[in-house]
The first five atom37 places (N, CA, C, CB, O) and aatype in JSON, in Angstrom:
{
  "aatype": [12, 10, 0, 0, 11, 5, 0, 15, 0, 7, 1, 7, 1, 7, 1, 5, 0, 15, 10, 19, 6, 7, 17, 10, 0, 6, 0, 15, 11, 9, 7, 1, 7, 3, 2, 18, 0, 7, 11, 1, 1, 8, 14, 1, 13, 11, 17, 5, 19, 14, 0, 19, 9, 6, 9, 3, 14, 3, 15, 14, 8, 1, 1, 10, 19, 18, 0, 16, 16, 1, 3, 9, 15, 6, 15, 7, 9, 7, 19, 11, 4, 1, 3, 1, 10, 14, 5, 13, 16, 2, 19, 1, 19, 18, 19, 2, 3, 7, 6, 6, 18, 19, 15, 0, 19, 19, 1, 8, 15, 16, 7, 16, 10, 7, 7, 13, 9, 19, 7, 16, 6, 13, 16, 3, 16, 3, 14, 15, 2, 7, 10, 15, 10, 15, 0],
  "atom_mask": [
    [1, 1, 1, 1, 1],
    [1, 1, 1, 1, 1],
    [1, 1, 1, 1, 1],
    [1, 1, 1, 1, 1],
    [1, 1, 1, 1, 1],
    [1, 1, 1, 1, 1],
    [1, 1, 1, 1, 1],
    [1, 1, 1, 1, 1],
    [1, 1, 1, 1, 1],
    [1, 1, 1, 0, 1],
    [1, 1, 1, 1, 1],
    [1, 1, 1, 0, 1],
    [1, 1, 1, 1, 1],
    [1, 1, 1, 0, 1],
    [1, 1, 1, 1, 1],
    [1, 1, 1, 1, 1],
    [1, 1, 1, 1, 1],
    [1, 1, 1, 1, 1],
    [1, 1, 1, 1, 1],
    [1, 1, 1, 1, 1],
    [1, 1, 1, 1, 1],
    [1, 1, 1, 0, 1],
    [1, 1, 1, 1, 1],
    [1, 1, 1, 1, 1],
    [1, 1, 1, 1, 1],
    [1, 1, 1, 1, 1],
    [1, 1, 1, 1, 1],
    [1, 1, 1, 1, 1],
    [1, 1, 1, 1, 1],
    [1, 1, 1, 1, 1],
    [1, 1, 1, 0, 1],
    [1, 1, 1, 1, 1],
    [1, 1, 1, 0, 1],
    [1, 1, 1, 1, 1],
    [1, 1, 1, 1, 1],
    [1, 1, 1, 1, 1],
    [1, 1, 1, 1, 1],
    [1, 1, 1, 0, 1],
    [1, 1, 1, 1, 1],
    [1, 1, 1, 1, 1],
    [1, 1, 1, 1, 1],
    [1, 1, 1, 1, 1],
    [1, 1, 1, 1, 1],
    [1, 1, 1, 1, 1],
    [1, 1, 1, 1, 1],
    [1, 1, 1, 1, 1],
    [1, 1, 1, 1, 1],
    [1, 1, 1, 1, 1],
    [1, 1, 1, 1, 1],
    [1, 1, 1, 1, 1],
    [1, 1, 1, 1, 1],
    [1, 1, 1, 1, 1],
    [1, 1, 1, 1, 1],
    [1, 1, 1, 1, 1],
    [1, 1, 1, 1, 1],
    [1, 1, 1, 1, 1],
    [1, 1, 1, 1, 1],
    [1, 1, 1, 1, 1],
    [1, 1, 1, 1, 1],
    [1, 1, 1, 1, 1],
    [1, 1, 1, 1, 1],
    [1, 1, 1, 1, 1],
    [1, 1, 1, 1, 1],
    [1, 1, 1, 1, 1],
    [1, 1, 1, 1, 1],
    [1, 1, 1, 1, 1],
    [1, 1, 1, 1, 1],
    [1, 1, 1, 1, 1],
    [1, 1, 1, 1, 1],
    [1, 1, 1, 1, 1],
    [1, 1, 1, 1, 1],
    [1, 1, 1, 1, 1],
    [1, 1, 1, 1, 1],
    [1, 1, 1, 1, 1],
    [1, 1, 1, 1, 1],
    [1, 1, 1, 0, 1],
    [1, 1, 1, 1, 1],
    [1, 1, 1, 0, 1],
    [1, 1, 1, 1, 1],
    [1, 1, 1, 1, 1],
    [1, 1, 1, 1, 1],
    [1, 1, 1, 1, 1],
    [1, 1, 1, 1, 1],
    [1, 1, 1, 1, 1],
    [1, 1, 1, 1, 1],
    [1, 1, 1, 1, 1],
    [1, 1, 1, 1, 1],
    [1, 1, 1, 1, 1],
    [1, 1, 1, 1, 1],
    [1, 1, 1, 1, 1],
    [1, 1, 1, 1, 1],
    [1, 1, 1, 1, 1],
    [1, 1, 1, 1, 1],
    [1, 1, 1, 1, 1],
    [1, 1, 1, 1, 1],
    [1, 1, 1, 1, 1],
    [1, 1, 1, 1, 1],
    [1, 1, 1, 0, 1],
    [1, 1, 1, 1, 1],
    [1, 1, 1, 1, 1],
    [1, 1, 1, 1, 1],
    [1, 1, 1, 1, 1],
    [1, 1, 1, 1, 1],
    [1, 1, 1, 1, 1],
    [1, 1, 1, 1, 1],
    [1, 1, 1, 1, 1],
    [1, 1, 1, 1, 1],
    [1, 1, 1, 1, 1],
    [1, 1, 1, 1, 1],
    [1, 1, 1, 1, 1],
    [1, 1, 1, 0, 1],
    [1, 1, 1, 1, 1],
    [1, 1, 1, 1, 1],
    [1, 1, 1, 0, 1],
    [1, 1, 1, 0, 1],
    [1, 1, 1, 1, 1],
    [1, 1, 1, 1, 1],
    [1, 1, 1, 1, 1],
    [1, 1, 1, 0, 1],
    [1, 1, 1, 1, 1],
    [1, 1, 1, 1, 1],
    [1, 1, 1, 1, 1],
    [1, 1, 1, 1, 1],
    [1, 1, 1, 1, 1],
    [1, 1, 1, 1, 1],
    [1, 1, 1, 1, 1],
    [1, 1, 1, 1, 1],
    [1, 1, 1, 1, 1],
    [1, 1, 1, 1, 1],
    [1, 1, 1, 0, 1],
    [1, 1, 1, 1, 1],
    [1, 1, 1, 1, 1],
    [1, 1, 1, 1, 1],
    [1, 1, 1, 1, 1],
    [1, 1, 1, 1, 1]
  ],
  "atom_positions": [
    [[-26.76, -14.13, 23.18], [-26.02, -13.31, 22.26], [-24.78, -14.03, 21.84], [-25.69, -11.97, 22.87], [-24.37, -13.87, 20.69]],
    [[-24.13, -14.85, 22.71], [-22.92, -15.58, 22.42], [-23.25, -16.92, 21.54], [-22.19, -15.94, 23.82], [-22.39, -17.41, 20.82]],
    [[-24.48, -17.44, 21.66], [-24.89, -18.31, 20.84], [-25.04, -17.91, 19.33], [-25.99, -18.73, 21.37], [-24.6, -18.63, 18.43]],
    [[-25.6, -16.9, 19.14], [-25.73, -16.3, 17.84], [-24.46, -15.98, 17.25], [-26.54, -15.12, 17.91], [-24.26, -16.17, 16.05]],
    [[-23.46, -15.43, 18.13], [-22.22, -15.24, 17.54], [-21.42, -16.48, 16.98], [-21.46, -14.61, 18.5], [-20.81, -16.51, 15.92]],
    [[-21.55, -17.41, 17.84], [-20.95, -18.73, 17.58], [-21.47, -19.3, 16.27], [-21.24, -19.71, 18.73], [-20.74, -19.89, 15.48]],
    [[-22.87, -19.09, 16.07], [-23.34, -19.67, 14.82], [-22.74, -18.98, 13.43], [-24.9, -19.54, 14.85], [-22.76, -19.62, 12.37]],
    [[-22.25, -17.79, 13.5], [-21.68, -17.24, 12.52], [-20.24, -17.6, 12.28], [-21.84, -15.99, 12.68], [-19.69, -17.18, 11.26]],
    [[-19.58, -18.34, 13.15], [-18.25, -18.68, 13.17], [-17.67, -19.22, 11.9], [-18.06, -19.57, 14.17], [-16.56, -18.89, 11.47]],
    [[-18.59, -20.18, 11.24], [-17.97, -20.86, 10.21], [-18.11, -20.45, 8.72], [0.0, 0.0, 0.0], [-18.19, -21.24, 7.78]],
    [[-18.13, -18.97, 8.64], [-18.33, -18.28, 7.38], [-17.21, -18.16, 6.57], [-18.81, -17.05, 7.57], [-17.36, -17.71, 5.44]],
    [[-16.04, -18.51, 6.99], [-14.87, -18.42, 6.14], [-13.93, -17.17, 6.5], [0.0, 0.0, 0.0], [-14.32, -16.2, 7.15]],
    [[-12.7, -17.31, 6.0], [-11.78, -16.35, 6.39], [-11.88, -14.94, 5.55], [-10.42, -17.0, 6.26], [-11.5, -13.86, 6.0]],
    [[-12.5, -15.15, 4.19], [-12.73, -13.98, 3.43], [-13.71, -13.11, 4.14], [0.0, 0.0, 0.0], [-13.65, -11.91, 3.92]],
    [[-14.58, -13.57, 4.95], [-15.63, -12.7, 5.74], [-14.84, -11.79, 6.69], [-16.71, -13.64, 6.64], [-15.25, -10.64, 6.8]],
    [[-13.69, -12.19, 7.42], [-13.11, -11.53, 8.24], [-12.39, -10.17, 7.51], [-12.24, -12.48, 8.91], [-12.44, -9.04, 7.98]],
    [[-11.82, -10.48, 6.47], [-11.24, -9.38, 5.6], [-12.4, -8.32, 5.2], [-10.57, -10.06, 4.21], [-12.12, -7.12, 5.27]],
    [[-13.45, -8.66, 4.86], [-14.68, -7.79, 4.55], [-15.13, -7.16, 5.67], [-15.81, -8.5, 3.99], [-15.49, -5.99, 5.59]],
    [[-15.17, -7.84, 6.83], [-15.58, -7.15, 7.99], [-14.62, -6.12, 8.56], [-15.86, -8.1, 8.97], [-15.02, -5.08, 9.09]],
    [[-13.38, -6.45, 8.43], [-12.38, -5.38, 8.9], [-12.47, -4.05, 7.91], [-10.8, -6.04, 8.87], [-12.39, -2.89, 8.32]],
    [[-12.63, -4.41, 6.66], [-12.85, -3.27, 5.66], [-14.03, -2.32, 6.05], [-13.14, -3.86, 4.23], [-13.93, -1.09, 5.95]],
    [[-15.17, -2.96, 6.51], [-16.34, -2.4, 6.84], [-16.07, -1.4, 8.1], [0.0, 0.0, 0.0], [-16.43, -0.22, 8.14]],
    [[-15.36, -2.1, 9.14], [-15.05, -1.32, 10.37], [-14.16, -0.11, 10.04], [-14.35, -2.23, 11.43], [-14.35, 1.02, 10.48]],
    [[-13.12, -0.49, 9.19], [-12.33, 0.62, 8.9], [-13.15, 1.8, 8.11], [-11.14, 0.12, 8.09], [-12.84, 2.98, 8.32]],
    [[-14.05, 1.5, 7.32], [-14.77, 2.55, 6.46], [-15.48, 3.24, 7.59], [-15.82, 1.94, 5.23], [-15.38, 4.46, 7.59]],
    [[-16.16, 2.69, 8.51], [-16.95, 3.31, 9.59], [-16.02, 4.28, 10.31], [-17.56, 2.21, 10.6], [-16.33, 5.46, 10.46]],
    [[-14.74, 3.72, 10.79], [-13.9, 4.63, 11.66], [-13.28, 5.67, 10.7], [-12.74, 3.81, 12.49], [-13.03, 6.72, 11.28]],
    [[-13.01, 5.65, 9.56], [-12.38, 6.72, 8.79], [-13.46, 7.9, 8.51], [-11.8, 6.09, 7.41], [-13.13, 9.05, 8.21]],
    [[-14.61, 7.51, 8.63], [-15.69, 8.52, 8.51], [-15.94, 9.31, 9.73], [-16.94, 7.87, 8.15], [-16.07, 10.53, 9.69]],
    [[-16.0, 8.55, 10.91], [-16.29, 9.21, 12.1], [-15.12, 9.51, 13.04], [-17.23, 8.44, 12.77], [-15.25, 10.28, 14.0]],
    [[-13.85, 8.82, 12.73], [-12.73, 9.21, 13.58], [-11.79, 9.87, 12.83], [0.0, 0.0, 0.0], [-11.97, 10.13, 11.65]],
    [[-10.63, 10.21, 13.54], [-9.75, 10.82, 12.83], [-8.31, 9.94, 12.98], [-9.72, 12.33, 13.3], [-8.11, 9.16, 13.9]],
    [[-7.46, 10.19, 12.01], [-6.23, 9.54, 11.91], [-5.25, 9.86, 13.0], [0.0, 0.0, 0.0], [-5.37, 10.95, 13.56]],
    [[-4.29, 9.03, 13.36], [-3.46, 9.48, 14.36], [-2.19, 10.13, 13.81], [-3.14, 8.38, 15.24], [-1.99, 10.26, 12.6]],
    [[-1.39, 10.52, 14.72], [-0.22, 11.46, 14.44], [1.17, 10.56, 14.18], [-0.03, 12.53, 15.8], [2.25, 11.06, 13.85]],
    [[0.97, 9.39, 14.34], [2.21, 8.52, 14.25], [2.38, 7.69, 12.99], [2.24, 7.58, 15.4], [2.99, 6.62, 12.96]],
    [[1.81, 8.24, 12.01], [1.71, 7.48, 10.71], [3.0, 6.92, 10.17], [1.14, 8.35, 9.65], [3.04, 5.82, 9.62]],
    [[4.18, 7.76, 10.35], [5.46, 7.45, 9.93], [6.08, 6.28, 10.6], [0.0, 0.0, 0.0], [7.02, 5.74, 10.02]],
    [[5.65, 5.78, 11.8], [6.2, 4.68, 12.41], [5.27, 3.55, 12.48], [6.65, 5.03, 13.69], [5.56, 2.66, 13.28]],
    [[4.18, 3.42, 11.76], [3.22, 2.28, 11.78], [3.34, 1.67, 10.33], [1.64, 2.77, 12.16], [3.78, 2.27, 9.35]],
    [[2.86, 0.38, 10.38], [2.69, -0.18, 9.11], [1.47, 0.27, 8.46], [2.72, -1.57, 9.18], [1.54, 0.44, 7.25]],
    [[0.41, 0.48, 9.02], [-0.92, 0.84, 8.58], [-1.46, 2.11, 9.31], [-1.87, -0.35, 8.8], [-1.24, 2.21, 10.51]],
    [[-2.15, 3.06, 8.67], [-2.58, 4.19, 9.45], [-3.76, 3.7, 10.46], [-3.07, 5.38, 8.45], [-4.5, 2.76, 10.16]],
    [[-3.87, 4.33, 11.53], [-4.98, 4.12, 12.56], [-6.02, 5.2, 12.52], [-4.41, 4.06, 14.0], [-5.76, 6.36, 12.22]],
    [[-7.12, 4.79, 12.81], [-8.18, 5.81, 12.88], [-8.76, 5.56, 14.39], [-9.36, 5.61, 11.6], [-8.89, 4.45, 14.9]],
    [[-9.07, 6.76, 14.97], [-9.72, 6.63, 16.31], [-11.24, 6.26, 16.1], [-9.59, 8.03, 17.16], [-11.97, 6.89, 15.35]],
    [[-11.61, 5.21, 16.82], [-12.85, 4.59, 16.75], [-13.41, 4.2, 18.13], [-12.74, 3.43, 15.87], [-12.89, 3.2, 18.63]],
    [[-14.21, 4.71, 18.69], [-14.8, 4.3, 20.06], [-16.24, 3.7, 20.02], [-14.85, 5.57, 21.0], [-17.24, 4.42, 19.97]],
    [[-16.3, 2.31, 20.04], [-17.43, 1.69, 19.91], [-17.46, 0.58, 21.13], [-17.53, 1.12, 18.45], [-16.43, 0.19, 21.68]],
    [[-18.67, 0.16, 21.46], [-18.57, -1.06, 22.37], [-18.01, -2.31, 21.72], [-19.95, -1.42, 22.89], [-18.19, -2.56, 20.53]],
    [[-17.31, -3.07, 22.53], [-16.84, -4.28, 22.05], [-16.93, -5.37, 23.04], [-15.51, -4.13, 21.6], [-17.01, -5.15, 24.25]],
    [[-16.91, -6.57, 22.51], [-16.72, -7.81, 23.4], [-15.56, -8.69, 22.91], [-18.04, -8.7, 23.42], [-15.47, -9.14, 21.77]],
    [[-14.68, -8.87, 23.89], [-13.58, -9.68, 23.53], [-13.67, -11.13, 24.11], [-12.33, -9.01, 23.99], [-13.66, -11.27, 25.34]],
    [[-13.75, -12.14, 23.32], [-13.94, -13.56, 23.69], [-12.34, -14.06, 23.72], [-14.98, -14.45, 22.5], [-11.59, -14.1, 22.75]],
    [[-12.03, -14.4, 25.05], [-10.65, -14.92, 25.33], [-10.6, -16.42, 25.26], [-10.17, -14.47, 26.72], [-11.46, -17.15, 25.76]],
    [[-9.42, -16.9, 24.54], [-9.27, -18.25, 24.44], [-10.48, -18.95, 23.81], [-8.97, -18.76, 25.74], [-10.84, -20.04, 24.26]],
    [[-11.12, -18.38, 22.81], [-12.29, -18.9, 22.22], [-12.53, -20.5, 22.04], [-12.33, -18.28, 20.97], [-13.61, -21.02, 22.3]],
    [[-11.5, -21.17, 21.61], [-11.56, -22.65, 21.47], [-11.1, -23.48, 22.69], [-10.7, -23.05, 20.3], [-10.8, -24.67, 22.59]],
    [[-11.07, -22.78, 23.86], [-10.7, -23.57, 25.11], [-11.95, -23.68, 25.99], [-9.49, -22.84, 25.94], [-12.88, -22.87, 25.98]],
    [[-11.9, -24.66, 26.68], [-12.92, -24.86, 27.73], [-13.02, -23.66, 28.83], [-12.58, -26.21, 28.45], [-14.01, -23.46, 29.55]],
    [[-11.79, -22.88, 28.82], [-11.72, -21.84, 29.76], [-12.13, -20.37, 29.3], [-10.38, -21.84, 30.23], [-11.9, -19.34, 29.94]],
    [[-12.74, -20.46, 28.15], [-12.96, -19.18, 27.33], [-13.93, -18.43, 28.21], [-13.57, -19.44, 25.77], [-14.8, -18.98, 28.89]],
    [[-13.69, -17.0, 28.14], [-14.44, -15.97, 28.78], [-14.64, -14.81, 28.01], [-13.87, -15.59, 29.95], [-13.98, -14.68, 26.98]],
    [[-15.57, -13.84, 28.4], [-15.89, -12.6, 27.66], [-15.56, -11.56, 28.55], [-17.32, -12.48, 27.19], [-15.96, -11.57, 29.72]],
    [[-14.75, -10.52, 27.99], [-14.49, -9.26, 28.54], [-15.21, -8.19, 27.77], [-13.05, -9.02, 28.58], [-15.13, -8.23, 26.54]],
    [[-15.89, -7.25, 28.35], [-16.51, -6.08, 27.81], [-15.53, -4.99, 27.7], [-17.66, -5.66, 28.62], [-14.78, -4.82, 28.65]],
    [[-15.42, -4.15, 26.55], [-14.42, -3.17, 26.25], [-15.04, -2.09, 25.37], [-13.2, -3.82, 25.58], [-16.16, -2.12, 24.85]],
    [[-14.09, -1.1, 25.27], [-14.45, -0.21, 24.2], [-13.16, -0.13, 23.29], [-14.95, 1.25, 24.77], [-12.0, -0.2, 23.72]],
    [[-13.55, 0.04, 21.98], [-12.54, 0.2, 21.03], [-11.83, 1.46, 21.33], [-13.09, 0.17, 19.66], [-12.38, 2.32, 22.01]],
    [[-10.48, 1.65, 20.8], [-9.79, 2.94, 20.98], [-9.55, 3.33, 19.47], [-8.34, 2.84, 21.93], [-9.93, 4.41, 19.02]],
    [[-8.9, 2.37, 18.7], [-8.58, 2.78, 17.35], [-8.43, 1.39, 16.58], [-7.2, 3.74, 17.29], [-8.34, 0.29, 17.13]],
    [[-8.41, 1.63, 15.36], [-8.38, 0.5, 14.32], [-7.38, 0.85, 13.14], [-9.89, 0.27, 13.7], [-7.22, 2.0, 12.75]],
    [[-6.72, -0.22, 12.61], [-6.13, -0.26, 11.33], [-6.3, -1.54, 10.7], [-4.77, 0.05, 11.4], [-7.0, -2.43, 11.18]],
    [[-5.59, -1.63, 9.48], [-5.78, -2.89, 8.63], [-5.22, -4.06, 9.43], [-5.02, -2.78, 7.17], [-5.66, -5.2, 9.24]],
    [[-4.32, -3.83, 10.28], [-3.66, -4.98, 10.98], [-3.92, -5.26, 12.41], [-2.31, -4.83, 10.89], [-3.37, -6.19, 12.99]],
    [[-4.81, -4.41, 13.02], [-5.35, -4.62, 14.37], [-6.34, -3.56, 14.95], [0.0, 0.0, 0.0], [-6.8, -2.58, 14.36]],
    [[-6.56, -3.96, 16.2], [-7.71, -2.92, 16.84], [-7.04, -2.8, 18.27], [-9.54, -3.6, 16.91], [-6.44, -3.7, 18.86]],
    [[-7.25, -1.6, 18.68], [-6.77, -1.3, 20.24], [-8.14, -1.21, 21.0], [0.0, 0.0, 0.0], [-9.12, -0.69, 20.46]],
    [[-8.18, -1.72, 22.28], [-9.2, -1.6, 23.21], [-8.87, -1.21, 24.45], [-9.84, -2.66, 23.32], [-7.7, -1.24, 24.84]],
    [[-9.9, -0.78, 25.19], [-9.74, -0.44, 26.76], [-10.61, -1.3, 27.46], [-10.11, 1.09, 27.18], [-11.81, -1.36, 27.21]],
    [[-10.03, -2.0, 28.34], [-11.01, -2.94, 29.09], [-10.55, -2.99, 30.64], [-10.98, -4.53, 28.39], [-9.49, -2.49, 31.01]],
    [[-11.39, -3.61, 31.47], [-10.77, -3.57, 32.9], [-9.96, -4.73, 33.3], [-11.84, -3.45, 33.93], [-9.35, -4.7, 34.37]],
    [[-9.91, -5.73, 32.52], [-8.95, -6.94, 32.63], [-7.64, -6.86, 31.88], [-9.64, -8.18, 32.12], [-7.56, -6.25, 30.82]],
    [[-6.58, -7.48, 32.43], [-5.3, -7.46, 31.81], [-5.59, -8.75, 31.02], [-3.94, -7.43, 32.85], [-6.04, -9.77, 31.54]],
    [[-5.25, -8.59, 29.58], [-5.34, -9.78, 28.84], [-3.81, -10.24, 28.45], [-6.3, -9.53, 27.54], [-2.99, -9.5, 27.91]],
    [[-3.61, -11.46, 28.78], [-2.06, -11.99, 28.66], [-1.73, -11.84, 27.06], [-1.86, -13.79, 29.21], [-2.49, -12.12, 26.13]],
    [[-0.36, -11.29, 26.99], [0.27, -11.23, 25.64], [0.17, -12.64, 24.91], [1.81, -10.77, 25.79], [0.22, -13.66, 25.6]],
    [[0.05, -12.71, 23.68], [-0.12, -13.95, 22.89], [-1.32, -14.73, 22.97], [0.85, -14.78, 23.18], [-1.43, -15.84, 22.43]],
    [[-2.31, -14.12, 23.7], [-3.63, -14.88, 23.77], [-4.46, -14.83, 22.68], [-4.4, -14.46, 24.81], [-4.7, -13.69, 22.27]],
    [[-5.01, -15.79, 22.05], [-5.92, -15.78, 20.97], [-7.2, -15.17, 21.52], [-6.14, -17.2, 20.37], [-7.64, -15.47, 22.63]],
    [[-7.75, -14.31, 20.71], [-9.14, -13.85, 21.09], [-10.01, -13.62, 19.8], [-9.06, -12.48, 21.94], [-9.51, -13.82, 18.69]],
    [[-11.34, -13.21, 19.94], [-12.08, -12.87, 19.02], [-12.74, -11.55, 19.39], [-12.93, -13.92, 18.73], [-13.17, -11.39, 20.54]],
    [[-12.83, -10.65, 18.5], [-13.16, -9.29, 18.77], [-14.52, -9.14, 17.87], [-11.88, -8.22, 18.36], [-14.6, -9.27, 16.64]],
    [[-15.56, -8.84, 18.77], [-17.06, -8.37, 18.36], [-17.21, -6.97, 18.53], [-18.21, -9.04, 19.23], [-16.86, -6.49, 19.61]],
    [[-17.66, -6.26, 17.66], [-17.87, -4.75, 17.86], [-19.46, -4.38, 17.67], [-16.93, -3.89, 16.72], [-20.17, -5.08, 16.95]],
    [[-19.93, -3.35, 18.3], [-21.33, -2.71, 18.11], [-22.33, -3.97, 18.31], [-21.52, -1.95, 16.5], [-23.34, -4.07, 17.62]],
    [[-21.99, -4.93, 19.32], [-23.03, -5.9, 19.6], [-23.2, -6.74, 18.29], [-24.41, -5.17, 20.06], [-24.27, -7.34, 18.13]],
    [[-22.35, -6.81, 17.47], [-22.38, -7.59, 16.21], [-22.49, -9.1, 16.34], [0.0, 0.0, 0.0], [-22.19, -9.66, 17.4]],
    [[-22.88, -9.7, 15.35], [-22.95, -11.23, 15.31], [-21.6, -11.7, 14.74], [-24.23, -11.78, 14.37], [-21.26, -12.87, 14.94]],
    [[-20.87, -10.91, 14.1], [-19.63, -11.54, 13.56], [-18.29, -10.97, 14.26], [-19.57, -11.27, 11.98], [-18.23, -9.91, 14.89]],
    [[-17.46, -11.68, 14.09], [-16.09, -11.44, 14.91], [-14.9, -11.42, 13.93], [-15.82, -12.66, 16.07], [-15.05, -11.77, 12.76]],
    [[-13.67, -11.0, 14.44], [-12.4, -11.03, 13.78], [-11.58, -11.82, 14.87], [-11.81, -9.5, 13.38], [-11.79, -11.63, 16.07]],
    [[-10.63, -12.72, 14.41], [-9.78, -13.41, 15.19], [-8.68, -12.49, 15.33], [-9.41, -14.71, 14.66], [-8.32, -11.79, 14.39]],
    [[-8.13, -12.47, 16.48], [-6.88, -11.66, 16.75], [-6.04, -12.21, 17.79], [-7.2, -10.28, 17.13], [-6.46, -13.1, 18.54]],
    [[-4.76, -11.69, 17.9], [-3.98, -12.27, 19.06], [-3.38, -10.96, 19.95], [-2.67, -13.3, 18.44], [-3.04, -9.94, 19.34]],
    [[-3.29, -11.01, 21.1], [-2.99, -9.97, 21.99], [-1.46, -9.58, 21.86], [-3.37, -10.41, 23.43], [-0.59, -10.42, 22.06]],
    [[-1.18, -8.35, 21.54], [0.26, -8.08, 21.44], [0.86, -7.36, 22.62], [0.52, -7.28, 20.23], [2.03, -7.48, 22.98]],
    [[-0.18, -6.5, 23.26], [0.22, -5.95, 24.59], [-0.95, -5.45, 25.34], [1.22, -4.82, 24.45], [-2.0, -5.06, 24.83]],
    [[-0.66, -5.51, 26.64], [-1.79, -5.06, 27.6], [-1.18, -4.23, 28.65], [-2.57, -6.29, 28.29], [-0.49, -4.76, 29.52]],
    [[-1.41, -2.91, 28.63], [-0.73, -1.93, 29.48], [-1.6, -1.36, 30.43], [-0.14, -0.88, 28.72], [-2.64, -0.82, 30.05]],
    [[-1.3, -1.43, 31.72], [-2.29, -0.74, 32.75], [-2.23, 0.81, 32.56], [0.0, 0.0, 0.0], [-1.3, 1.53, 32.18]],
    [[-3.39, 1.09, 32.91], [-3.77, 2.65, 32.84], [-4.89, 2.89, 33.85], [-4.31, 3.13, 31.29], [-5.46, 1.96, 34.42]],
    [[-5.18, 4.18, 34.04], [-6.15, 4.46, 35.18], [-7.55, 3.81, 34.69], [-6.3, 6.17, 35.49], [-8.04, 4.06, 33.59]],
    [[-8.11, 2.96, 35.61], [-9.31, 2.28, 35.29], [-9.31, 1.08, 34.43], [0.0, 0.0, 0.0], [-10.38, 0.61, 34.04]],
    [[-8.18, 0.56, 34.11], [-8.15, -0.74, 33.35], [-6.81, -0.81, 32.62], [0.0, 0.0, 0.0], [-5.72, -0.44, 33.03]],
    [[-7.17, -1.44, 31.29], [-5.88, -1.7, 30.61], [-6.17, -1.27, 29.14], [-5.38, -3.3, 30.75], [-7.32, -1.27, 28.7]],
    [[-5.18, -0.94, 28.48], [-5.03, -0.55, 27.01], [-4.47, -1.89, 26.32], [-3.93, 0.81, 26.79], [-3.32, -2.28, 26.46]],
    [[-5.37, -2.48, 25.62], [-4.83, -3.7, 24.85], [-4.74, -3.66, 23.45], [-5.57, -4.81, 25.1], [-5.74, -3.39, 22.77]],
    [[-3.58, -3.91, 22.91], [-3.37, -3.86, 21.41], [-3.52, -5.34, 20.85], [0.0, 0.0, 0.0], [-2.89, -6.25, 21.39]],
    [[-4.3, -5.57, 19.83], [-4.39, -6.76, 19.29], [-4.04, -6.68, 17.9], [-5.61, -7.3, 19.5], [-4.15, -5.64, 17.27]],
    [[-3.6, -7.8, 17.39], [-3.21, -7.99, 15.66], [-4.24, -9.01, 15.24], [-1.44, -8.68, 15.26], [-4.5, -10.02, 15.89]],
    [[-4.79, -8.69, 14.15], [-5.74, -9.52, 13.47], [-4.86, -10.72, 12.99], [-6.5, -8.72, 12.26], [-3.69, -10.51, 12.67]],
    [[-5.43, -12.05, 12.92], [-4.74, -13.1, 12.51], [-5.15, -13.7, 11.18], [-4.81, -14.01, 13.49], [-4.43, -14.48, 10.56]],
    [[-6.33, -13.31, 10.79], [-6.86, -13.93, 9.55], [-7.12, -12.86, 8.34], [-8.24, -14.67, 9.94], [-7.83, -13.16, 7.38]],
    [[-6.52, -11.68, 8.45], [-6.67, -10.71, 7.39], [-5.45, -10.34, 6.86], [-7.35, -9.57, 7.8], [-5.41, -9.28, 6.24]],
    [[-4.26, -11.12, 7.01], [-2.95, -10.66, 6.55], [-3.06, -10.98, 4.98], [-1.64, -11.44, 7.35], [-3.52, -12.05, 4.57]],
    [[-2.6, -10.01, 4.2], [-2.65, -10.23, 2.76], [-1.68, -11.3, 2.34], [-2.34, -8.95, 2.01], [-1.8, -11.87, 1.25]],
    [[-0.65, -11.61, 3.25], [0.15, -12.73, 2.95], [-0.46, -13.98, 2.98], [1.17, -12.78, 3.75], [-0.02, -14.95, 2.36]],
    [[-1.57, -14.0, 3.75], [-2.45, -15.39, 3.74], [-3.41, -15.52, 2.47], [-3.46, -15.48, 5.12], [-4.28, -16.38, 2.42]],
    [[-3.2, -14.64, 1.47], [-4.11, -14.66, 0.41], [-5.32, -13.85, 0.58], [0.0, 0.0, 0.0], [-6.24, -13.97, -0.23]],
    [[-5.4, -13.02, 1.57], [-6.57, -12.15, 1.77], [-5.99, -10.68, 1.48], [-7.24, -12.32, 3.33], [-4.89, -10.33, 1.89]],
    [[-6.85, -9.84, 0.74], [-6.53, -8.65, 0.56], [-7.62, -7.62, 1.12], [-6.25, -8.54, -0.78], [-8.8, -7.76, 0.82]],
    [[-7.18, -6.59, 1.93], [-8.12, -5.58, 2.45], [-8.37, -4.44, 1.28], [-7.49, -4.91, 3.85], [-9.28, -3.61, 1.33]],
    [[-7.49, -4.52, 0.33], [-7.83, -3.43, -0.86], [-8.37, -4.06, -2.09], [-6.52, -2.61, -1.34], [-7.99, -3.76, -3.22]],
    [[-9.32, -4.98, -1.78], [-9.88, -5.59, -3.17], [-10.95, -4.45, -3.77], [-10.76, -7.22, -2.88], [-11.53, -4.65, -4.83]]
  ]
}
């Protein structure tokens, strides 16, 4: 599975923006928006699907953590997993056993019953980088 995922890594940064758009479209159809819209940059949608988090993907110490997504927005994705992910760690997020990933950075990892709630921020879909999620 990982070998197939790595093979798709070189498809370019525009791919990530369109992948996030697809995930958001799916989440908006099956999930509901959260109640904190006034304090967020982008609306979040509840979205629970299987995910794999590849930690430190460009390091010889990379590893995989299995997770379940919690919610998604234009700027990031929240997951629940058994491992604490250190803040500012670079990760790749794969969902639904997909072949493609989105690069992100861990913003927080909060302990909870049975694991950790981890918030990540996408690193290659920011409109200021020349990518637009509203194309």
